RODO-2510 file (C-alpha; in nm, 4 decimals, decimal comma):
residues 375
     n   res          X          Y          Z
     1     m    10,9446     3,5869     2,4241
     2     s    11,0113     3,7166     2,0815
     3     t    10,7538     3,8397     1,8463
     4     t    10,8600     3,5557     1,5994
     5     c    10,8276     3,2892     1,8603
     6     r    10,4636     3,4116     1,9615
     7     r    10,3797     3,4015     1,5751
     8     v    10,5127     3,0466     1,5584
     9     l    10,3001     2,9410     1,8555
    10     a     9,9979     3,1043     1,7022
    11     l    10,0350     2,9231     1,3992
    12     v    10,0783     2,5999     1,5654
    13     g     9,7725     2,6562     1,7607
    14     l     9,5640     2,7351     1,4535
    15     v     9,6960     2,4218     1,2750
    16     v     9,5961     2,2058     1,5907
    17     g     9,2574     2,3953     1,5977
    18     f     9,1918     2,2932     1,2291
    19     a     9,3028     1,9470     1,3018
    20     s     9,0619     1,9259     1,5991
    21     l     8,7682     2,0531     1,3773
    22     a     8,8490     1,7992     1,1179
    23     a     8,8568     1,5274     1,3666
    24     a     8,5165     1,6384     1,4837
    25     a     8,3641     1,6531     1,1489
    26     l     8,0545     1,4322     1,1189
    27     p     7,8853     1,3026     0,8004
    28     g     7,5817     1,4653     0,6564
    29     f     7,2538     1,3061     0,5867
    30     s     6,9806     1,4225     0,3255
    31     d     6,6497     1,2644     0,1726
    32     r     6,6630     1,2082    -0,2045
    33     n     6,3011     1,2825    -0,2493
    34     i     6,2008     0,9590    -0,4169
    35     a     5,8410     0,9614    -0,5404
    36     a     5,7869     0,6094    -0,6109
    37     g     5,3931     0,6359    -0,6770
    38     n     5,1300     0,3757    -0,5984
    39     l     5,2272     0,0514    -0,4484
    40     d     5,0460    -0,2899    -0,5068
    41     p     5,0310    -0,5997    -0,3213
    42     t     5,3568    -0,8113    -0,3185
    43     d     5,5591    -0,5126    -0,4799
    44     t     5,8977    -0,4532    -0,3426
    45     i     5,9688    -0,0829    -0,4117
    46     k     6,2271     0,1792    -0,3150
    47     v     6,0544     0,4394    -0,1263
    48     q     6,3319     0,6266     0,0339
    49     e     6,6950     0,7097    -0,0432
    50     i     6,9341     0,8720     0,2079
    51     r     7,2513     1,0344     0,0683
    52     i     7,5370     1,0207     0,3312
    53     t     7,8362     1,2456     0,2623
    54     r     8,1607     1,2264     0,4680
    55     g     8,5022     1,3833     0,4587
    56     s     8,8308     1,2179     0,5392
    57     e     8,6773     1,0580     0,8674
    58     t     8,6117     0,6729     0,8748
    59     v     8,2360     0,6089     0,8958
    60     t     8,0835     0,2603     0,9826
    61     l     7,7074     0,2358     0,9433
    62     n     7,5728    -0,0051     1,2348
    63     a     7,1986     0,0158     1,2093
    64     v     6,8968     0,2284     1,0890
    65     t     6,5705     0,2963     1,2803
    66     v     6,2744     0,3180     1,0421
    67     q     5,9340     0,4541     1,1402
    68     n     5,6227     0,4997     0,9193
    69     m     5,4475     0,8125     0,9717
    70     g     5,1756     0,6944     0,7359
    71     t     4,8925     0,4338     0,8077
    72     a     5,0437     0,1085     0,6512
    73     g     5,1407    -0,1443     0,9225
    74     d     5,1969    -0,4933     0,9753
    75     g     5,0329    -0,7198     0,7241
    76     v     4,9974    -0,4274     0,4757
    77     i     5,3846    -0,3977     0,4834
    78     d     5,5642    -0,7517     0,5206
    79     r     5,9184    -0,6437     0,4897
    80     i     6,1758    -0,3555     0,4993
    81     a     6,5137    -0,3876     0,3494
    82     v     6,8034    -0,1520     0,3285
    83     m     7,0439    -0,1633     0,0404
    84     d     7,3715     0,0059    -0,0805
    85     g     7,4149    -0,0362    -0,4645
    86     g     7,3100    -0,4014    -0,5338
    87     t     7,3874    -0,5265    -0,1763
    88     v     7,1327    -0,5934     0,0910
    89     l     7,2867    -0,4555     0,4036
    90     g     6,9983    -0,5497     0,6281
    91     e     6,6281    -0,6281     0,6371
    92     s     6,3458    -0,7041     0,8960
    93     t     6,0067    -0,8717     0,8589
    94     a     5,9208    -0,7812     1,2319
    95     i     5,6841    -0,5020     1,1147
    96     s     5,4587    -0,4749     1,4203
    97     g     5,6479    -0,1836     1,5640
    98     l     5,6657     0,0273     1,2489
    99     a     5,4464     0,2998     1,3759
   100     t     5,7055     0,3593     1,6526
   101     g     6,0230     0,2741     1,4799
   102     i     6,1924    -0,0588     1,4065
   103     t     6,5708    -0,1052     1,4091
   104     i     6,7533    -0,2914     1,1372
   105     d     7,1036    -0,4144     1,1812
   106     l     7,3553    -0,3134     0,9006
   107     s     7,6416    -0,5498     1,0340
   108     g     7,8899    -0,2657     1,0667
   109     y     7,8963    -0,1528     0,7002
   110     n     8,1970     0,0673     0,6281
   111     m     8,1672     0,3581     0,3894
   112     t     8,4260     0,3309     0,1226
   113     s     8,3188     0,6427    -0,0835
   114     t     8,2807     1,0094     0,0251
   115     t     7,9222     0,9836    -0,0825
   116     e     7,6806     0,6838    -0,0704
   117     d     7,3102     0,6283    -0,0977
   118     l     7,1151     0,4068     0,1540
   119     k     6,8076     0,2759    -0,0286
   120     i     6,5100     0,1797     0,1828
   121     y     6,2634    -0,0704     0,0171
   122     v     5,9336    -0,1820     0,1404
   123     t     5,7560    -0,5258     0,0418
   124     v     5,3788    -0,4898     0,0320
   125     g     5,1765    -0,7622     0,1666
   126     t     4,8347    -0,9017     0,0629
   127     a     4,6208    -0,7805     0,3741
   128     v     4,5456    -0,4475     0,1795
   129     v     4,2278    -0,2537     0,1803
   130     g     4,3395     0,0171    -0,0331
   131     g     4,4466     0,3717     0,0507
   132     e     4,6980     0,2983     0,3154
   133     t     5,0026     0,5275     0,3156
   134     v     5,3858     0,4952     0,3445
   135     n     5,5846     0,8011     0,4726
   136     l     5,8999     0,6879     0,6179
   137     r     6,1409     0,8694     0,8354
   138     t     6,4938     0,7118     0,9276
   139     r     6,7627     0,7601     1,1789
   140     v     7,1267     0,6206     1,1051
   141     h     7,3172     0,4726     1,3834
   142     y     7,6877     0,5012     1,3036
   143     v     8,0567     0,5304     1,4201
   144     s     8,2717     0,8049     1,3157
   145     n     8,6527     0,8070     1,4152
   146     g     8,5756     0,5626     1,6892
   147     s     8,2903     0,7599     1,8457
   148     s     7,9214     0,6438     1,8301
   149     y     7,6502     0,8710     1,6904
   150     t     7,2775     0,8689     1,5725
   151     s     7,1741     1,0988     1,3091
   152     a     6,8535     1,3179     1,3396
   153     w     6,5259     1,1793     1,1750
   154     i     6,5581     1,2028     0,7855
   155     s     6,2140     1,2260     0,6549
   156     d     6,0805     1,1069     0,3278
   157     l     5,9888     1,4173     0,1281
   158     s     5,7477     1,2181    -0,0889
   159     g     5,5074     0,9567     0,0489
   160     e     5,3442     0,6724    -0,1261
   161     t     4,9961     0,5202    -0,1275
   162     i     4,9260     0,1435    -0,1457
   163     q     4,6262     0,0430    -0,3717
   164     n     4,4503    -0,2943    -0,3823
   165     g     4,5037    -0,3259    -0,7659
   166     g     4,5345    -0,4310    -1,0497
   167     f     4,3941    -0,0837    -1,1588
   168     d     4,5039     0,1816    -0,9385
   169     d     4,2811     0,4564    -1,0644
   170     i     3,9140     0,3845    -1,1539
   171     e     3,7014     0,6818    -1,2717
   172     d     3,3453     0,6969    -1,3806
   173     n     3,2473     0,9256    -1,6748
   174     s     2,8932     0,8055    -1,7177
   175     p     2,6354     1,0207    -1,8884
   176     d     2,4143     1,2593    -1,6895
   177     p     2,0907     1,1247    -1,5489
   178     g     1,8252     1,0817    -1,8028
   179     f     1,5323     0,8924    -1,9552
   180     f     1,4828     0,5945    -2,1861
   181     n     1,1578     0,4904    -2,3710
   182     p     1,0451     0,1565    -2,5050
   183     g     1,2780     0,0363    -2,7838
   184     d     1,5351     0,2850    -2,6981
   185     v     1,9214     0,1866    -2,7045
   186     g     2,1803     0,4015    -2,5355
   187     v     2,4859     0,4279    -2,3131
   188     v     2,4159     0,3933    -1,9344
   189     q     2,7816     0,3774    -1,8086
   190     v     3,1300     0,4753    -1,9070
   191     s     3,4264     0,3999    -1,6676
   192     t     3,8130     0,4063    -1,7071
   193     f     4,0340     0,1725    -1,5353
   194     a     4,3971     0,2825    -1,5260
   195     d     4,7234     0,1135    -1,4113
   196     s     4,9237     0,3784    -1,2348
   197     d     5,1752     0,2277    -1,0085
   198     a     5,5408     0,1980    -0,9286
   199     n     5,5920    -0,1566    -1,0676
   200     g     5,6688    -0,2483    -1,4351
   201     s     5,3980    -0,4978    -1,4730
   202     p     5,1134    -0,4897    -1,7288
   203     v     4,7544    -0,5851    -1,6113
   204     f     4,6170    -0,9174    -1,7583
   205     w     4,2832    -1,0669    -1,7613
   206     i     4,2380    -1,3605    -1,5286
   207     q     4,1708    -1,5966    -1,8420
   208     t     4,1629    -1,5928    -2,2057
   209     d     3,9012    -1,8757    -2,2463
   210     s     3,5324    -1,8928    -2,1643
   211     t     3,5926    -1,7716    -1,8193
   212     t     3,4045    -1,4604    -1,7025
   213     i     3,6307    -1,1571    -1,7130
   214     l     3,3702    -0,8864    -1,6880
   215     q     3,0353    -0,8504    -1,5080
   216     v     2,7536    -0,5837    -1,5450
   217     t     2,5070    -0,5691    -1,2523
   218     n     2,2001    -0,3352    -1,2333
   219     v     2,1681    -0,2058    -0,8904
   220     g     1,8581    -0,0202    -0,9986
   221     t     1,5047    -0,1647    -1,0279
   222     a     1,4784    -0,2616    -1,3879
   223     t     1,4671    -0,6297    -1,4775
   224     n     1,4579    -0,8338    -1,8050
   225     d     1,1073    -0,7137    -1,8452
   226     d     1,2727    -0,3914    -1,9277
   227     i     1,6217    -0,4684    -2,0590
   228     q     1,6461    -0,6890    -2,3680
   229     t     2,0278    -0,6825    -2,4114
   230     v     2,3435    -0,5170    -2,2708
   231     s     2,6654    -0,4668    -2,4759
   232     v     3,0160    -0,3985    -2,3393
   233     s     3,2820    -0,2277    -2,5284
   234     i     3,6355    -0,2352    -2,4125
   235     q     3,8742     0,0206    -2,5578
   236     a     4,2336    -0,0269    -2,4895
   237     g     4,5647     0,0122    -2,6915
   238     g     4,3725     0,1885    -2,9728
   239     v     4,1292    -0,1178    -3,0298
   240     v     3,7610    -0,1355    -2,9380
   241     r     3,6325    -0,4823    -2,8532
   242     t     3,2592    -0,5498    -2,7921
   243     e     3,0271    -0,8362    -2,6814
   244     t     2,6520    -0,8383    -2,6383
   245     q     2,4507    -1,0484    -2,4071
   246     a     2,0725    -1,1096    -2,3365
   247     w     1,9808    -0,9606    -1,9901
   248     p     1,9038    -1,2352    -1,7459
   249     a     1,5968    -1,2727    -1,5340
   250     g     1,5647    -1,1396    -1,1836
   251     a     1,5972    -0,8144    -1,0068
   252     s     1,9522    -0,6878    -0,9539
   253     a     2,0647    -0,9547    -1,2037
   254     t     2,4325    -0,9816    -1,3110
   255     c     2,5274    -1,0337    -1,6804
   256     n     2,8545    -1,2282    -1,7434
   257     f     3,1007    -1,1559    -2,0340
   258     a     3,3486    -1,4229    -2,1348
   259     a     3,6972    -1,3608    -2,2614
   260     s     3,6610    -1,5635    -2,5767
   261     l     3,3435    -1,3918    -2,7116
   262     f     3,4663    -1,0402    -2,7563
   263     q     3,5055    -0,9181    -3,1016
   264     p     3,7826    -0,8632    -3,2184
   265     l     3,9282    -1,1246    -3,0001
   266     l     4,1234    -1,0135    -2,6996
   267     p     4,5062    -1,0593    -2,7209
   268     s     4,5992    -1,4158    -2,6918
   269     d     4,8213    -1,3606    -2,3891
   270     g     4,5210    -1,2059    -2,2082
   271     l     4,6783    -0,8488    -2,1888
   272     a     4,4318    -0,6096    -2,0464
   273     v     4,6563    -0,2965    -2,0562
   274     a     5,0297    -0,2347    -2,0903
   275     d     5,2193    -0,1071    -1,7799
   276     n     5,0782     0,2323    -1,6804
   277     g     4,8128     0,2007    -1,9610
   278     s     4,4362     0,2378    -1,9277
   279     m     4,0998     0,0876    -2,0750
   280     t     3,7605     0,2386    -2,1027
   281     v     3,4455     0,0299    -2,0499
   282     t     3,1208     0,1492    -2,2141
   283     v     2,7954    -0,0176    -2,1314
   284     r     2,4951     0,0047    -2,3711
   285     m     2,1371    -0,1229    -2,3239
   286     l     1,8492    -0,2057    -2,5570
   287     f     1,5150    -0,1616    -2,3785
   288     r     1,2223    -0,3745    -2,4499
   289     q     0,9418    -0,2420    -2,6655
   290     n     0,6096    -0,3963    -2,5015
   291     t     0,7066    -0,4963    -2,1398
   292     l     0,9010    -0,1941    -2,0113
   293     v     0,7802    -0,0805    -1,6670
   294     d     0,7276     0,2879    -1,6467
   295     g     0,9643     0,4382    -1,3472
   296     h     1,2059     0,1417    -1,3275
   297     t     1,5616     0,2456    -1,3079
   298     v     1,9045     0,1647    -1,4464
   299     h     2,2048     0,2098    -1,2194
   300     t     2,4832    -0,0325    -1,3450
   301     k     2,8063    -0,1518    -1,1845
   302     v     3,1034    -0,2987    -1,3812
   303     t     3,3318    -0,5501    -1,2336
   304     v     3,6572    -0,6640    -1,4051
   305     f     3,8559    -0,9708    -1,3101
   306     v     4,2345    -0,9150    -1,3645
   307     k     4,5737    -1,0139    -1,2323
   308     e     4,9063    -0,8360    -1,1937
   309     k     5,2504    -0,9392    -1,0898
   310     g     5,4249    -0,7622    -0,8038
   311     e     5,7713    -0,6019    -0,8449
   312     s     6,0802    -0,8123    -0,7564
   313     a     6,3571    -0,6202    -0,6001
   314     a     6,5896    -0,6208    -0,2890
   315     g     6,5869    -1,0068    -0,2727
   316     a     6,2158    -1,0327    -0,2783
   317     t     6,0126    -1,1941    -0,5612
   318     g     5,6824    -1,0472    -0,6405
   319     e     5,3777    -1,2741    -0,6942
   320     t     5,0935    -1,2703    -0,9281
   321     v     4,7714    -1,1579    -0,7484
   322     t     4,4130    -1,1688    -0,8817
   323     y     4,1724    -0,8898    -0,8328
   324     a     3,7876    -0,8256    -0,8729
   325     q     3,7678    -0,4484    -0,9187
   326     s     3,4398    -0,2592    -0,9589
   327     s     3,3248     0,0857    -1,0782
   328     t     2,9547     0,1958    -1,0108
   329     a     2,7983     0,4473    -1,2330
   330     d     2,7699     0,7888    -1,0757
   331     t     2,4225     0,8561    -1,2254
   332     t     2,0760     0,6625    -1,2548
   333     q     1,8779     0,6406    -1,5800
   334     t     1,4985     0,6266    -1,5450
   335     l     1,2521     0,4388    -1,7817
   336     r     0,9500     0,6200    -1,9067
   337     k     0,6651     0,4518    -2,0886
   338     q     0,5313     0,7775    -2,2638
   339     g     0,6250     1,0476    -2,5169
   340     f     0,6784     1,3246    -2,2632
   341     e     0,9130     1,2376    -1,9691
   342     r     0,8195     1,5380    -1,7677
   343     i     0,4862     1,7108    -1,7313
   344     v     0,4774     2,0152    -1,5153
   345     e     0,1774     2,2141    -1,3987
   346     e     0,2401     2,6011    -1,4432
   347     s    -0,1022     2,7431    -1,4097
   348     t    -0,1622     3,0732    -1,2220
   349     s    -0,4085     3,0597    -0,9495
   350     l    -0,6929     3,3258    -0,9298
   351     a    -0,6030     3,5881    -0,6937
   352     s    -0,9336     3,5621    -0,5129
   353     g    -0,9381     3,1791    -0,5300
   354     t    -1,2821     3,1984    -0,6675
   355     a    -1,3984     3,2004    -1,0295
   356     a    -1,6803     3,4671    -1,0801
   357     t    -1,9257     3,4725    -1,3760
   358     g    -1,7534     3,5721    -1,6878
   359     d    -1,4018     3,4819    -1,5551
   360     v    -1,1625     3,3092    -1,7964
   361     i    -0,9667     3,0233    -1,6444
   362     i    -0,6549     2,9132    -1,8110
   363     q    -0,4432     2,6054    -1,7408
   364     t    -0,0861     2,5935    -1,8421
   365     v     0,1003     2,2631    -1,8538
   366     h     0,4552     2,2409    -1,9755
   367     c     0,5431     1,8985    -2,1361
   368     y     0,9065     1,8027    -2,1776
   369     d     1,0466     1,5409    -2,3946
   370     s     1,3828     1,4761    -2,2308
   371     d     1,4653     1,1197    -2,3241
   372     s     1,7869     0,9979    -2,4708
   373     n     1,6534     0,8739    -2,8120
   374     g     1,6936     1,1987    -3,0037
   375     l     1,3303     1,1663    -3,1398
***
């Protein structure tokens, strides 16, 4: 065989080899690192996006298997849907096997572009405690050039947390423990309620009329013998609105605040905070002059009654859900019916323990005025 002939055969073999490699090429799969944020009841939110890249090979997507490596299961998650663009390719409400993996039929979807993104949506249910997590991983079952394949697991690089809000972040910033005397007035609780979720909905009060939208409860020992009035200020959207009520009778009493009595008036549409906004609730108390009981305590809890609409997407419609959400002060205030709140004995004992004739005995007492009145 001539050298030229051998070179031609080698070239043909090389071309055939490249053709075989091209025929064997498989699509690539990668997670797009979607960090959706907090999810709320009835939200339908995209939590994972998988990029599929192919060459010249034909690719048909038959199904996906979705597994949640987080803690949210059936009832917390009601539905999973798979979309490409604006089209729902497949969905499932049979969520009971999500911890081990559920398979969703995609009805033989043919890729038409060299790059396409599969979007995985979850619909949150209403059996939510708060704190459940979503951390999906997905396998794609597909046909490439007539042969069937299953991808490796594609893990979501950013998980999500489900909150039972309303308000997704509640933080207490109450003043340090202190003392109040008869006739004092001061702040006993400061709490911030923030909407921090993946949906685009504002948070509204449940009503705009005389319905109670906020409650203050004292879980300490002070009663209406100690507390004369309680004032609540709501700061939101750059406006501070205040309402004052007489403290009701009974231990662990609850004081109700109506939507229509705050001044300035609340927004007519009942808006509490705009989407991803926050409000700060400050509680002040006026203590009685004559009947305050020494040693009683003030430890308050604020409860707000709000509503928020879940996000609609992927063929699912979010619903308006009502919430009662509470924040309890981190600190306790103590009532003292005296000028000095703390009296500390600091005398030095005699070394012998016995006083002899002529000894001088000195008592040292340190008195502290450590109340909140500035007097």
